[in-house]
C-alpha positions in Angstrom: 40.8 -38.8 -14.0 43.5 -36.5 -15.3 43.5 -32.8 -14.3 42.6 -31.7 -17.8 39.7 -34.1 -18.0 38.5 -33.0 -14.6 38.6 -29.4 -15.7 36.7 -30.2 -18.9 34.0 -32.1 -17.0 33.6 -29.3 -14.6 33.4 -26.7 -17.4 30.8 -28.8 -19.3 28.7 -29.2 -16.1 28.8 -25.5 -15.5 30.4 -26.0 -12.1 33.3 -23.6 -12.6 31.0 -20.8 -13.6 28.8 -21.4 -10.5 31.7 -21.6 -8.1 33.2 -18.3 -9.4 29.9 -16.6 -9.0 29.5 -17.5 -5.4 31.8 -14.8 -3.9 30.6 -11.8 -1.9 32.3 -9.6 -4.5 30.0 -11.1 -7.2 27.0 -10.6 -5.0 27.9 -6.9 -4.5 28.4 -6.5 -8.2 24.9 -8.0 -8.8 23.5 -5.6 -6.2 25.1 -2.6 -8.0 23.6 -3.8 -11.3 20.3 -4.2 -9.5 20.2 -7.9 -10.3 18.5 -8.6 -7.0 17.3 -12.1 -7.6 20.8 -13.1 -8.7 22.3 -11.4 -5.7 19.8 -13.2 -3.4 20.7 -16.6 -4.8 24.5 -16.0 -4.3 24.0 -14.7 -0.8 21.7 -17.5 0.3 24.3 -19.9 -0.9 27.1 -18.0 1.0 25.0 -17.9 4.2 24.6 -21.7 4.1 28.2 -22.4 3.3 29.8 -19.7 5.4 27.5 -19.4 8.4 30.1 -17.5 10.5 30.6 -14.8 7.9 28.4 -12.0 9.2 28.7 -9.8 6.1 26.8 -12.3 4.0 23.8 -12.0 6.2 23.9 -8.2 6.0 23.8 -8.1 2.2 21.1 -10.8 2.1 19.1 -8.7 4.5 19.5 -5.7 2.2 18.1 -7.6 -0.7 15.0 -8.4 1.5 14.7 -4.7 2.3 14.8 -3.8 -1.4 12.1 -6.3 -2.0 10.0 -4.6 0.8 10.2 -7.7 3.0 11.1 -6.0 6.2 10.3 -8.9 8.5 12.5 -11.3 6.4 15.3 -8.8 6.6 15.1 -8.6 10.4 15.2 -12.4 10.7 18.4 -12.5 8.5 20.1 -9.7 10.4 19.4 -11.4 13.7 20.8 -14.6 12.3 23.9 -12.7 11.4 24.3 -11.4 14.9 23.8 -14.8 16.4 26.4 -16.4 14.1 28.9 -13.5 14.0 28.3 -11.3 17.1 31.3 -9.1 16.3 30.0 -8.1 12.8 28.4 -4.7 13.4 26.8 -4.5 9.9 23.9 -6.6 11.1 23.2 -4.1 13.9 23.1 -1.5 11.1 20.7 -3.7 9.3 18.4 -3.9 12.3 18.6 -0.2 12.7 17.5 0.2 9.1 14.5 -2.1 9.8 13.6 0.3 12.6 13.9 3.3 10.3 11.7 1.5 7.7 9.1 0.8 10.5 9.1 4.5 11.6 10.9 3.8 14.9 13.7 6.4 14.7 14.8 6.3 18.3 15.3 2.5 18.2 17.2 2.9 14.9 19.6 5.5 16.5 20.3 3.2 19.4 21.3 0.3 17.1 23.3 2.6 14.9 25.2 3.9 18.0 25.9 0.3 19.0 27.2 -0.5 15.5 29.7 2.4 15.4 30.8 2.4 19.1 33.8 0.2 18.7 34.9 0.6 15.0 38.5 0.2 14.1 40.5 3.0 12.5 39.7 1.9 9.0 36.3 0.3 9.6 34.0 2.6 7.6 31.3 0.4 6.1 28.8 0.7 9.0 29.1 4.5 8.7 28.5 4.4 5.0 25.5 2.2 5.2 23.9 4.2 8.0 24.4 7.3 5.9 22.7 5.6 3.0 19.9 4.4 5.3 19.0 7.9 6.3 18.9 8.9 2.6 16.6 6.0 1.7 14.4 6.2 4.8 10.6 6.8 4.4 11.3 10.2 6.0 14.8 11.0 4.8 17.2 12.8 7.2 19.8 14.1 4.8 21.7 16.1 7.5 22.2 12.9 9.6 23.2 11.1 6.4 25.9 13.7 5.7 27.1 13.4 9.3 27.7 9.7 9.1 29.1 9.8 5.5 31.6 12.5 6.4 32.9 10.2 9.2 33.1 7.3 6.7 35.1 9.5 4.3 37.5 10.4 7.1 38.2 6.7 7.5 38.5 5.9 3.8 38.9 8.8 1.4 39.4 6.4 -1.5 36.0 4.7 -1.7 34.1 6.5 -4.4 30.8 5.1 -3.2 31.0 7.3 -0.1 31.2 10.4 -2.4 28.2 9.2 -4.4 26.2 8.8 -1.2 27.3 12.3 -0.2 26.2 13.6 -3.5 22.8 11.9 -3.0 22.4 13.5 0.4 23.3 17.0 -0.7 21.0 16.6 -3.7 18.2 15.6 -1.2 18.9 18.8 0.7 18.6 20.8 -2.5 22.3 21.8 -2.4 23.0 21.0 -6.0 26.5 22.5 -6.1 27.7 20.4 -3.2 26.0 17.4 -4.8 27.7 18.0 -8.1 31.2 18.4 -6.5 30.9 15.0 -4.7 29.6 13.3 -7.9 32.4 14.8 -9.9 35.0 13.8 -7.4 33.6 10.2 -7.3 33.8 10.1 -11.1 37.5 11.2 -11.1 38.3 8.7 -8.4 36.6 5.8 -10.3 35.9 6.6 -14.0 34.3 3.1 -14.4 31.6 3.9 -11.8 28.3 4.9 -13.4 26.5 6.0 -10.2 28.1 9.5 -10.1 27.3 10.1 -13.8 23.7 9.1 -13.1 23.7 11.3 -10.0 24.8 14.3 -11.9 22.0 13.8 -14.4 19.3 13.3 -11.8 20.2 16.5 -10.0 18.2 18.4 -12.6 15.2 16.1 -11.9 14.5 17.9 -8.6 14.3 21.1 -10.6 11.8 19.5 -13.0 14.3 20.0 -15.9 13.1 16.7 -17.3 14.3 17.3 -20.8 17.8 17.8 -19.6 17.7 14.7 -17.5 16.3 12.6 -20.3 19.0 13.8 -22.7 21.8 13.0 -20.3 20.5 9.6 -19.3 19.8 8.7 -22.9 23.4 9.7 -23.8 24.6 7.4 -21.1 22.6 4.5 -22.5 24.4 5.0 -25.8 27.7 4.4 -24.0 26.5 1.7 -21.5 23.6 0.0 -23.3 23.6 -3.0 -21.0 23.6 -1.1 -17.6 20.1 -1.8 -16.3 19.8 1.0 -13.6 20.0 3.6 -16.4 16.7 2.4 -17.8 15.0 2.5 -14.4 16.1 6.1 -14.0 14.8 6.8 -17.5 11.5 5.2 -16.6 11.1 7.2 -13.4 12.0 10.5 -15.3 9.5 9.8 -18.1 6.8 9.2 -15.5 7.6 12.5 -13.7 7.8 14.3 -17.0 4.4 13.1 -18.0 2.8 14.7 -15.0 3.9 18.1 -16.3 3.2 17.4 -20.0 0.3 18.8 -22.0 -2.8 16.6 -21.7 -2.5 15.4 -25.4 1.2 14.3 -24.7 0.7 12.7 -21.3 0.0 9.1 -22.3 2.8 9.0 -25.0 5.4 10.2 -22.5 4.1 8.0 -19.7 4.2 5.0 -22.0 7.9 5.6 -22.6 8.4 5.2 -18.8 6.7 1.7 -19.0 8.9 0.7 -22.0 12.1 1.7 -20.2 11.1 -0.2 -17.1 10.5 -3.3 -19.2 13.9 -2.8 -20.7 15.3 -2.5 -17.1 13.8 -5.8 -16.1 15.0 -7.4 -19.3 18.6 -6.4 -18.7 18.5 -7.4 -15.0 17.3 -10.8 -16.1 15.1 -10.8 -13.0 11.8 -12.7 -13.6 11.1 -13.2 -9.9 7.8 -12.5 -8.1 9.7 -9.7 -6.2 10.8 -8.1 -9.5 7.3 -8.2 -10.8 6.0 -6.7 -7.6 8.5 -3.8 -7.9 7.3 -3.4 -11.5 3.7 -3.3 -10.3 4.6 -0.6 -7.8 6.0 1.5 -10.7 2.8 1.0 -12.6 0.8 2.1 -9.6 2.8 5.4 -9.3 2.7 6.0 -13.1 -1.0 5.2 -13.3 -0.7 2.5 -16.0 -3.7 0.5 -14.8 -4.2 -1.5 -18.0 -0.7 -2.9 -17.8 -1.1 -3.2 -14.0 -4.1 -5.5 -14.5 -2.0 -8.0 -16.5 0.8 -8.0 -13.9 -1.6 -8.1 -10.9 -3.6 -11.1 -12.3 -0.3 -12.9 -12.8 0.9 -12.1 -9.2 -2.4 -13.0 -7.7 -1.7 -16.7 -8.5 2.0 -16.6 -7.5 2.9 -18.7 -4.4 4.1 -16.6 -1.5 3.2 -13.3 -3.2 3.4 -10.2 -1.0 0.1 -9.0 0.5 0.6 -5.8 -1.6 -1.1 -7.8 -4.3 -4.4 -6.6 -2.8 -3.2 -3.0 -3.6 -3.0 -3.9 -7.3 -6.2 -5.8 -7.3 -8.0 -3.0 -5.5 -6.7 -0.3 -7.9 -7.7 -2.5 -10.9 -11.2 -3.1 -9.5 -11.7 0.6 -9.0 -10.1 2.0 -12.2 -10.5 -0.7 -14.8 -13.5 -2.8 -13.7 -15.5 -0.1 -11.9 -16.4 -2.8 -9.3 -16.4 -0.5 -6.3 -17.6 -3.0 -3.8 -14.8 -5.4 -4.8 -12.3 -2.6 -4.8 -13.3 -1.6 -1.2 -13.0 -5.3 -0.2 -9.5 -5.6 -1.7 -8.3 -2.3 -0.2 -9.7 -3.1 3.2 -7.9 -6.5 3.1 -4.7 -4.6 2.2 -5.0 -2.4 5.2 -5.7 -5.4 7.5 -2.7 -7.5 6.2 0.0 -4.9 5.6 1.8 -2.9 8.3 0.9 0.8 8.3 4.4 1.9 7.5 4.3 -0.1 4.3 1.2 1.6 3.0 1.6 4.5 0.6 -0.6 7.7 0.4 -2.2 6.4 -2.8 -3.5 3.4 -0.8 -5.5 5.8 1.4 -6.7 7.5 -1.8 -8.1 4.4 -3.4 -9.4 2.9 -0.2 -11.2 6.2 0.4 -12.6 6.4 -3.1 -13.7 2.7 -3.1 -15.4 2.9 0.3 -17.0 6.1 -0.8 -18.5 4.5 -3.9 -19.4 1.4 -1.9 -21.5 3.5 0.5 -19.3 4.0 3.6 -18.9 7.7 3.5 -17.6 8.2 7.1 -14.8 5.7 6.6 -14.1 7.2 3.1 -13.8 10.7 4.3 -11.2 9.9 6.9 -9.2 7.8 4.4 -9.2 10.6 1.8 -8.2 13.1 4.5 -5.2 10.9 5.4 -4.3 10.5 1.8 -3.9 14.3 1.4 -2.1 14.6 4.7 0.4 11.8 3.9 1.2 12.7 0.3 4.8 13.7 -0.6 6.1 16.2 -3.1 6.1 13.5 -5.7 2.4 12.6 -5.2 -0.4 14.6 -6.7 -3.3 13.0 -4.9 -5.6 16.1 -4.9 -5.5 16.1 -8.6 -6.3 12.4 -8.7 -9.2 12.9 -6.3 -10.6 15.8 -8.4 -10.1 13.9 -11.7 -11.9 10.9 -10.3 -14.8 13.1 -9.4 -14.8 14.7 -12.9 -14.7 11.3 -14.6 -17.7 10.1 -12.6 -19.6 13.4 -13.3 -19.0 13.0 -17.0 -20.1 9.3 -16.9 -23.4 10.4 -15.3 -22.5 9.0 -11.9 -23.5 12.3 -10.2 -24.1 10.8 -6.8 -20.6 9.4 -6.4 -19.0 12.5 -8.1 -20.7 14.7 -5.5 -19.3 12.6 -2.7 -15.8 13.0 -4.0 -16.1 16.7 -4.8 -17.3 17.3 -1.3 -13.9 16.1 0.0 -12.0 18.6 -2.1 -14.6 21.4 -1.6 -13.6 22.0 2.0 -9.9 22.3 1.4 -9.3 26.0 0.7 -5.6 25.3 -0.1 -6.4 22.9 -2.9 -6.0 24.0 -6.5 -9.4 22.4 -7.2 -11.3 24.2 -4.4 -13.4 26.3 -6.7 -13.8 23.6 -9.3 -15.0 21.2 -6.7 -17.5 23.7 -5.2 -18.8 24.6 -8.6 -19.5 21.0 -9.6 -20.7 20.1 -6.1 -23.2 23.0 -6.4 -24.4 22.1 -9.9 -24.7 18.4 -9.0 -26.7 19.1 -5.9 -29.0 21.5 -7.8 -29.6 18.8 -10.5 -30.5 16.2 -7.8 -32.7 18.7 -5.9 -34.4 19.9 -9.1 -35.4 16.4 -10.1 -37.0 15.9 -6.7 -39.0 19.1 -6.7 -40.1 19.1 -10.3 -43.8 18.0 -10.8 -44.2 14.6 -12.3 -46.3 14.3 -15.5 -50.0 14.6 -14.7 -49.3 15.5 -11.0 -51.6 18.1 -9.5 -49.5 21.1 -8.5 -50.5 22.3 -5.0 -48.8 24.2 -2.2 -49.1 21.1 0.0 -47.3 18.9 -2.5 -44.7 21.6 -2.9 -43.9 21.6 0.8 -43.6 17.8 0.8 -41.2 17.9 -2.1 -39.3 20.9 -0.8 -38.7 19.2 2.5 -36.9 16.3 0.7 -35.0 18.6 -1.7 -34.0 21.4 0.7 -30.8 19.8 2.1 -29.5 19.3 -1.5 -30.5 22.8 -2.7 -29.1 24.4 0.5 -25.7 22.8 -0.2 -25.9 23.9 -3.8 -26.5 27.5 -2.8 -23.7 27.4 -0.3 -21.1 25.8 -2.7 -22.1 28.1 -5.6 -22.0 31.1 -3.3 -18.4 30.4 -2.5 -17.6 30.2 -6.2 -19.5 33.4 -7.2 -17.9 35.3 -4.3 -14.3 34.5 -5.5 -12.1 37.4 -6.2 -9.5 35.5 -8.3 -9.9 36.6 -11.9 -9.4 33.2 -13.4 -12.2 31.8 -11.2 -14.5 34.6 -12.2 -13.7 34.1 -15.8 -14.4 30.4 -15.6 -17.4 30.2 -13.3 -19.0 33.5 -12.4 -21.7 33.5 -15.1 -22.6 29.8 -14.8 -22.3 29.9 -11.0 -24.7 32.8 -10.7 -27.2 31.1 -13.0 -27.3 27.8 -11.2 -27.2 29.5 -7.8 -30.3 31.5 -8.9 -32.0 28.3 -10.1 -31.3 26.6 -6.8 -32.8 29.6 -4.9 -35.7 29.6 -7.2 -36.5 26.0 -6.3 -36.1 26.8 -2.6 -38.6 29.7 -3.1 -41.2 27.1 -4.1 -42.3 29.3 -7.0 -43.8 26.4 -9.0 -46.1 25.2 -6.2 -46.9 28.4 -4.3 -46.2 31.5 -6.4 -48.3 33.8 -4.4 -46.0 33.4 -1.4 -42.7 33.8 -3.3 -40.0 35.5 -1.2 -37.6 36.5 -4.0 -34.7 34.4 -2.7 -33.3 34.3 -6.2 -33.5 38.0 -7.1 -29.9 38.9 -6.1 -28.3 36.1 -8.1 -30.3 36.8 -11.3 -29.8 40.6 -11.1 -26.1 40.1 -10.6 -26.1 37.6 -13.5 -27.7 40.2 -15.8 -25.1 42.9 -14.6 -22.2 40.6 -15.2 -23.3 39.6 -18.7 -24.0 43.2 -19.6 -20.6 44.2 -18.4 -18.9 41.5 -20.4 -20.6 42.5 -23.7 -21.1 38.9 -24.6 -24.0 37.8 -26.8 -24.2 34.2 -27.7 -26.8 31.4 -27.5 -25.9 30.6 -23.9 -25.8 34.1 -22.5 -29.0 35.0 -24.3 -30.7 32.0 -22.8 -29.4 33.1 -19.3 -30.7 36.7 -19.9 -34.1 35.4 -21.0 -34.5 33.0 -18.0 -33.3 35.6 -15.5 -35.7 38.3 -16.8 -38.6 35.8 -16.8 -38.0 34.7 -13.3 -37.6 38.3 -12.0 -40.7 39.2 -13.9 -42.6 36.4 -12.2 -41.7 37.8 -8.8 -43.0 41.3 -9.6 -46.1 39.9 -11.3 -47.0 37.9 -8.2 -46.3 40.8 -6.0 -48.7 42.9 -8.0 -46.1 45.3 -9.6 -47.3 44.7 -13.2 -45.4 47.6 -14.7 -42.1 46.4 -13.4 -42.9 42.8 -14.3 -43.7 43.9 -17.9 -40.3 45.6 -18.3 -38.5 42.3 -17.5 -40.6 40.3 -19.8 -39.9 42.8 -22.5 -36.2 42.4 -21.9 -36.6 38.7 -22.5 -38.2 39.3 -25.9 -35.2 41.3 -27.0 -32.9 38.3 -26.9 -35.6 35.5 -27.4 -38.4 37.0 -29.5 -40.3 33.7 -29.7 -40.4 33.1 -25.9 -44.0 32.0 -25.3 -44.1 32.8 -21.6 -42.7 36.4 -22.0 -45.1 37.0 -24.9 -48.1 35.8 -23.0 -47.3 38.0 -20.0 -46.6 41.1 -22.1 -49.9 40.7 -23.9 -51.7 40.1 -20.6 -50.1 43.0 -18.8 
């Protein structure tokens, strides 16, 4: 076969294209473009064909780390050390595995080994250690800067070092230093997009989302095919949606999903790992309808990560309302996934699911850990409170109360007073149903004592929770809850006083609440259907007390006050006529 025919046959078979795409340079380019499945394919091929080239193992291990397959990464790094003992990048890789697993001291030992005998111009281990400290579950930006500065001293012409320095300074909140490094990287390599993205994302930490979205969108106009831009846009839209007005939240959040889909489309990555990363994004952005579609697809995929139980658990809880199944999935997740791979939201939904499934002790501990483990990007207290509100509105008062109780003990929570108010009202409603006479039931002091014994724990908790709310000094809490809080606190105390069953022995537990309620309404000057109803009820109940204590004159004055706002009140009319 002639050379020209050989070339033509290779070209038609696609062999030339595949050969040229099997270099480490091409793998690195795929990594930069976040085409991780493509990079993995190239690197696996290189590892097989060039088993003594230690760098190939390191970059393949990095792909595994990106895919959250820490164990697979460790295996590959160890293979790299076995086949190329002098290549220190694989020691760096093993140190990163330790960082990801929360073993910082072991990581530092491996990093020290990796950099102990570096040549004069050997800077890559320093660069990747610096990046590892930036990307660690608990970032150490100061250590990152220390290593990256050493890397820069060895090679001042690699713009990626400056980008990493920019990321580290941005992490420390030193925006000016971050900007300087991004700017210098851009001057050094105008074709590099990472510094441009870095400059845009600086404003994201300051929650200037409109600025970030404008800058990133402008970059997509110039570089429409660069996938990482759309991932950054997706994440920015998600964060922006958290601060958006309620009526705009879903629209903005959906733009995040659309941009993530665009990101996947451009990377051309349809792997299980890519879908798993997409599912993770949907978890953080709260898009459970879309997550359900992805989770069901992943559930049947061979070799899928055990994180699939996270997605199935979230769906069972949020979409299907199957709390027993949700608890089962979340408990399976906790049994199959290493603790360092769990996220704060896992503790949240494991707690909520177990709470609704009936295991309150386990749920309480999980929810407590969720709040303790949350980062500045999480907003789990809000999710806990909103979950309780949703259940309350759906009429699932029992489970709403269980969740409100978790928030009601956290004085630092923004929802402390909200939780106590709804906890109090919910417990009053439950206690009131227990103590109210059934139709045709003979009302006797003995029956009252029996019912009160059952209802008392609920009513006591109601009085305590509502007491915390009505004692608040914050004006916004008083404006929101003082009137209603006093009313329901008074009703709870009324039930505890057993007025219905044993009026002759009434103690007047509710007098302070109803008297204060009348004073607050009078001071406010309000006069509407609700406040008039509260005025009438309070005067009637106080009137009862004085009537049964034999002070008819005082009782009559209260019943007369009722008739001023509710002239057709039958009870007040009867008592006034009788007295």
